[in-house]
LUMDOTOR-777150 format. One record per residue: residue in three letters; x, y, z of N, C-alpha, C in turn. Coordinates in pm, 1 decimal. Example, Ala and Ser with C-alpha at 12.3 -4.5 7.8 and 13.67 -1.06 7.14 Angstrom:
<atoms>
ATOM  ala  1319.0  -569.0  780.0  1230.0  -450.0  780.0  1320.0  -330.0  780.0
ATOM  ser  1285.0  -225.0  708.0  1367.0  -106.0  714.0  1290.0  3.0  787.0
</atoms>
This chain:
<atoms>
ATOM  tyr  658.0  -916.9  1452.0  642.7  -820.3  1355.6  774.1  -796.4  1221.7
ATOM  lys  890.7  -898.6  1265.6  958.5  -886.1  1146.7  934.8  -958.5  1031.4
ATOM  tyr  900.4  -939.8  965.2  829.3  -975.0  846.1  921.4  -1027.3  716.2
ATOM  phe  1033.2  -925.2  696.4  1150.1  -939.5  586.8  1345.2  -982.9  624.4
ATOM  met  1381.0  -1034.7  570.4  1477.8  -1083.1  585.1  1563.3  -940.5  528.3
ATOM  lys  1699.2  -947.0  615.8  1787.1  -865.2  609.3  1899.0  -931.9  554.0
ATOM  lys  1988.1  -914.6  453.4  2047.1  -990.1  414.9  2200.9  -894.9  397.1
ATOM  lys  2305.5  -865.9  450.2  2418.1  -884.7  340.6  2447.6  -855.8  227.5
ATOM  cys  2472.8  -754.2  120.7  2487.7  -802.2  -23.2  2639.2  -777.5  -34.6
ATOM  his  2719.6  -826.6  -125.0  2847.1  -830.0  -149.3  2841.8  -741.9  -305.6
ATOM  ser  2766.8  -718.8  -353.2  2757.5  -620.6  -483.7  2629.9  -548.9  -543.8
ATOM  leu  2607.2  -480.8  -643.9  2518.3  -350.0  -629.0  2430.5  -441.4  -716.0
ATOM  lys  2445.6  -561.5  -768.5  2358.0  -661.0  -850.7  2335.1  -752.5  -760.9
ATOM  glu  2419.2  -768.6  -639.2  2303.0  -841.8  -567.1  2187.6  -758.0  -479.2
ATOM  val  2246.2  -591.1  -458.5  2126.8  -558.6  -411.7  2028.3  -526.0  -472.7
ATOM  arg  2018.4  -529.3  -594.4  1934.0  -519.7  -739.1  1851.3  -627.4  -716.7
ATOM  lys  1895.5  -736.9  -708.2  1859.6  -867.2  -679.1  1776.2  -874.1  -596.6
ATOM  asn  1761.9  -855.5  -513.6  1643.5  -838.6  -346.1  1604.4  -710.6  -423.3
ATOM  ile  1621.0  -631.6  -445.7  1496.4  -509.2  -474.9  1376.7  -533.0  -591.4
ATOM  asp  1438.4  -618.6  -653.8  1356.7  -662.3  -766.8  1271.7  -775.7  -715.9
ATOM  arg  1321.8  -867.6  -608.4  1228.5  -1014.6  -538.7  1148.6  -916.1  -476.1
ATOM  ile  1160.6  -799.7  -369.6  1071.2  -751.7  -341.2  962.2  -659.4  -381.9
ATOM  asp  978.2  -671.6  -532.1  893.6  -525.8  -620.5  845.4  -651.1  -683.7
ATOM  arg  813.5  -780.1  -700.2  744.4  -868.0  -744.9  658.2  -911.8  -651.9
ATOM  lys  703.8  -895.4  -551.0  623.7  -917.3  -377.6  489.6  -810.3  -374.0
ATOM  leu  573.6  -676.5  -436.5  515.3  -552.4  -379.5  397.6  -530.4  -459.6
ATOM  val  437.2  -575.0  -601.0  323.7  -547.9  -699.1  192.4  -589.9  -703.1
ATOM  pro  204.9  -727.4  -654.5  20.7  -786.3  -670.7  -9.7  -736.7  -516.6
ATOM  leu  30.0  -704.6  -427.4  -26.5  -668.4  -306.9  -94.9  -515.8  -319.6
ATOM  ile  -6.5  -483.1  -422.1  -71.3  -309.3  -439.9  -215.6  -325.2  -519.4
ATOM  gly  -165.5  -433.3  -623.9  -301.0  -435.7  -709.9  -423.0  -511.7  -621.9
ATOM  glu  -412.2  -591.1  -503.4  -492.7  -683.4  -392.8  -550.4  -518.4  -345.8
ATOM  arg  -474.7  -450.5  -327.7  -556.4  -321.5  -242.7  -628.8  -250.4  -318.0
ATOM  glu  -527.4  -196.4  -457.5  -645.4  -145.2  -515.1  -787.7  -200.6  -602.7
ATOM  phe  -777.5  -300.7  -534.9  -905.3  -416.5  -590.0  -1013.4  -364.0  -497.2
ATOM  tyr  -944.3  -350.0  -368.3  -1048.3  -338.7  -259.3  -1098.8  -174.4  -278.1
ATOM  val  -999.7  -91.0  -295.0  -1014.9  31.1  -282.4  -1135.7  43.1  -416.9
ATOM  lys  -1111.3  -6.1  -510.2  -1249.8  -15.6  -599.8  -1373.5  -42.9  -540.0
ATOM  glu  -1365.1  -182.0  -483.2  -1484.9  -210.6  -397.1  -1526.8  -79.4  -303.0
ATOM  ser  -1462.2  -29.2  -250.4  -1517.9  66.9  -167.7  -1617.5  186.8  -255.2
ATOM  leu  -1637.2  190.7  -366.8  -1692.3  279.7  -434.3  -1848.1  242.7  -467.9
ATOM  lys  -1842.8  115.9  -448.1  -1995.9  39.4  -426.9  -2056.5  117.9  -272.6
ATOM  phe  -1993.9  151.1  -182.4  -2053.9  196.3  -37.2  -2054.2  356.6  -75.1
ATOM  lys  -2008.3  428.9  -164.8  -1956.7  567.4  -164.2  -2076.3  611.2  -261.6
ATOM  tyr  -2205.5  708.3  -210.6  -2287.2  736.8  -277.1  -2243.3  875.1  -369.4
ATOM  lys  -2192.2  954.2  -300.1  -2177.3  1100.7  -302.6  -2022.3  1171.8  -304.3
ATOM  lys  -1998.5  1213.2  -405.9  -1846.7  1238.3  -424.3  -1751.3  1244.6  -311.3
ATOM  lys  -1814.3  1317.4  -196.3  -1778.9  1380.6  -123.0  -1753.4  1283.8  -8.8
ATOM  asp  -1760.6  1151.0  -10.0  -1768.2  1022.3  55.6  -1635.0  977.2  31.1
ATOM  ile  -1579.0  1014.9  -66.0  -1450.1  944.2  -115.0  -1302.3  990.6  -22.2
ATOM  met  -1282.7  1133.3  17.3  -1189.4  1146.9  77.4  -1244.9  1140.8  256.0
ATOM  asp  -1211.5  1091.1  264.1  -1225.1  1044.1  457.6  -1137.1  1028.8  562.0
ATOM  lys  -1127.2  1183.8  576.5  -1013.8  1216.6  624.4  -958.1  1162.6  807.8
ATOM  lys  -1083.7  1102.1  856.9  -1087.3  1040.1  983.6  -996.4  891.3  958.0
ATOM  arg  -1051.4  834.9  798.1  -1003.7  700.4  802.6  -866.7  706.4  754.6
ATOM  ile  -799.0  808.2  669.9  -679.0  849.7  665.0  -572.6  878.5  760.1
ATOM  ile  -597.5  946.6  859.3  -568.9  953.1  993.6  -504.4  804.0  1024.2
ATOM  glu  -643.2  755.9  1058.5  -646.5  611.1  1136.0  -545.0  528.7  1045.3
ATOM  val  -520.1  501.6  909.9  -439.9  449.7  832.0  -315.1  472.6  875.2
ATOM  leu  -260.1  602.1  905.1  -134.8  649.5  898.2  -124.8  612.3  1061.5
ATOM  lys  -180.1  632.3  1112.0  -131.8  592.2  1257.2  -104.4  423.4  1265.7
ATOM  lys  -156.2  381.7  1172.9  -141.5  246.7  1206.4  -28.0  201.1  1113.8
ATOM  ile  -16.6  264.3  1048.9  134.1  253.4  956.7  225.1  273.0  1039.1
ATOM  lys  248.6  386.5  1110.0  359.9  433.9  1192.1  368.4  337.7  1328.3
ATOM  val  276.3  251.4  1384.7  261.1  170.3  1467.6  357.3  56.7  1393.3
ATOM  leu  332.6  3.8  1294.4  373.2  -77.7  1222.6  512.8  -112.9  1174.8
ATOM  ser  525.1  41.0  1116.8  702.4  54.5  1103.4  763.8  48.6  1231.1
ATOM  lys  751.6  127.9  1326.8  816.3  100.8  1459.9  867.1  -29.8  1489.5
ATOM  lys  679.2  -118.6  1512.5  781.1  -274.1  1525.3  856.5  -320.2  1471.6
ATOM  ser  835.3  -295.2  1282.8  919.7  -368.1  1215.3  1071.0  -292.2  1226.3
ATOM  ser  1079.5  -238.4  1295.0  1201.3  -133.1  1275.2  1218.4  -63.8  1132.3
ATOM  val  1113.3  0.8  1097.3  1123.3  74.1  985.3  1120.6  188.7  948.3
ATOM  asn  1212.8  299.4  892.3  1172.2  474.9  951.0  1053.8  457.8  907.7
ATOM  ser  951.1  539.0  1028.8  826.4  613.7  971.5  792.1  656.6  891.5
ATOM  lys  875.0  745.1  877.6  915.0  888.0  805.0  869.8  850.6  650.0
ATOM  thr  966.0  686.3  612.5  940.5  648.7  483.3  818.6  614.5  470.0
ATOM  thr  778.0  539.7  526.9  671.0  483.4  525.9  511.2  544.5  547.1
ATOM  glu  502.9  680.6  586.0  407.0  786.3  629.9  419.3  826.6  519.7
ATOM  thr  533.4  888.4  419.0  596.5  932.2  278.6  493.8  864.7  195.9
ATOM  phe  589.2  746.1  199.8  496.5  641.0  117.4  363.3  622.8  76.1
ATOM  trp  268.2  553.9  205.0  125.4  558.1  239.7  54.7  693.4  162.6
ATOM  lys  97.6  805.6  214.6  43.2  939.1  185.2  21.8  933.8  50.0
ATOM  phe  127.0  920.1  -26.7  130.3  947.7  -179.3  38.0  749.7  -241.2
ATOM  met  30.7  702.5  -193.8  -19.5  626.0  -244.2  -185.8  628.5  -191.9
ATOM  ile  -202.8  648.4  -49.8  -339.8  736.7  -87.2  -404.4  836.3  -127.9
ATOM  lys  -323.2  878.0  -190.0  -393.8  1030.9  -311.0  -388.6  938.8  -455.5
ATOM  val  -285.5  886.5  -452.3  -266.0  773.3  -583.4  -460.6  719.9  -578.6
ATOM  phe  -460.8  677.5  -501.4  -610.5  570.7  -455.3  -701.7  659.7  -474.6
ATOM  ile  -726.2  766.1  -405.2  -784.6  890.9  -384.4  -833.9  921.9  -541.0
ATOM  asp  -702.1  994.5  -619.5  -744.6  1003.8  -757.5  -817.5  922.6  -834.5
ATOM  leu  -794.3  787.9  -826.5  -819.1  712.2  -901.7  -987.2  699.8  -876.9
ATOM  glu  -1006.6  668.2  -729.4  -1174.3  666.6  -711.9  -1242.3  792.4  -749.4
ATOM  tyr  -1180.6  895.8  -756.6  -1275.4  1031.1  -826.6  -1281.2  997.8  -938.9
ATOM  lys  -1209.8  922.6  -1028.4  -1211.4  891.8  -1185.4  -1326.4  804.2  -1186.4
ATOM  leu  -1324.4  743.2  -1115.6  -1390.7  619.8  -1143.0  -1524.6  646.6  -1073.1
ATOM  phe  -1576.7  673.8  -1021.6  -1657.9  749.1  -962.0  -1733.7  855.3  -1048.6
ATOM  asn  -1686.8  869.6  -1160.1  -1730.5  975.1  -1255.8  -1777.6  878.7  -1316.9
ATOM  lys  -1731.4  774.5  -1393.1  -1760.8  662.7  -1472.4  -1853.1  608.2  -1445.1
ATOM  ile  -1855.3  526.6  -1334.8  -1977.8  435.1  -1268.5  -2083.6  519.5  -1204.2
ATOM  lys  -2082.2  626.0  -1145.0  -2181.8  678.5  -1111.9  -2292.6  758.1  -1211.6
ATOM  lys  -2224.6  762.8  -1385.0  -2341.5  823.8  -1432.7  -2461.8  799.9  -1479.1
</atoms>
């Protein structure tokens, strides 16, 4: 589960260069996740179907396990995922109103 490389940096410029490299990888992955969030609306027939608390708990548990296996601070990933889930749920509500009219 050690998918990432950790490299000691010798300057702030080098640190930022590595952060930018990671961001270039993250943005397409977030876009792919967004695509599947939108796809899920095909199978949600009522607005109440959007907020699935059991699924949210399941996702957060998986992220916690993956974080520990990857030696990543699970509080950081949990906070990040909760925010991302909220953003995507908001998007689903917005799109639901447009699609289901």
